[in-house]
N, C-alpha and C positions, 0 to 999 in steps of 0.2 A: 332513152336518147335524151342527152341534155339540150338544153335551150342555146347553147354555145355552138352544139352541132348543127342547128337549124341555122343558126346566124351565117354559117360559113356558105350556104344555099342560095342559090338563085330563084326568086317567086318569078314565074312563069304563068301567064293566062293561057289555058288551053283553048279559047274560043278563037284568038286572035294570034296567039304564039310571042306575044309581046312581054318582054321582060319588065314585069313589075316594079323589082327594086329587091333590098335585100331585107331580111327581119331585124330590127333593132330592139324589140321591147315584147313584153307579154303581159298580160292581165292576168290576175290567177287570184280566184274566190279564196275564202276562209279554209277550206276545205283541200285547196292544194290544186283543184281542178283548174284548166288553163280556159278561159273565156274567149280570148281572143288574141291574135299576133298583131302588133305593129310593125309595119313595113314602111320604110324609108324608100319615097320616091322623088329621089333628087332627079331634076332635069337641067340639062344645060350642061356648060363645060363648069367645071370647078372653078369655085372662086366667085368674084364677082356676079358673073352671069349665069349663076345657077340658081334653082328656085326649090325650095325644102317643102315638100308635104309629106303627112302621116296616112296611112290607110290603113283600117283596122279590117282585119279577116277573121272570119269565126270558121271553127273546124269542119262546120258542113260543107264549107266552100274549098277545103284541102281534098283533091282527087287523089293524089298519090305524093308520097314522099320519096324520091329516088338518090342517087348517090350524089348527085350533083346539082340539082334541081328538085324544087316543091310546084306540083302542077297545083292550079287554082281555077277554079271557075267563077268568074266575075261577069 
């Protein structure tokens, strides 16, 4: 699976069903192993009233990668 495939999926918290955001980047070490994923957690209406935050999610927090969503335990 490519990173671009993961970026098309919504990230959802299994504890409360909340849509966390979408993957925008990944941190990869020298051996090619992904250390963590970076999720964009924009909140509010697009434009002036939106706030931009990033959340990092390690692979041990990922519970399942489905066709439309990535389930995480946050």
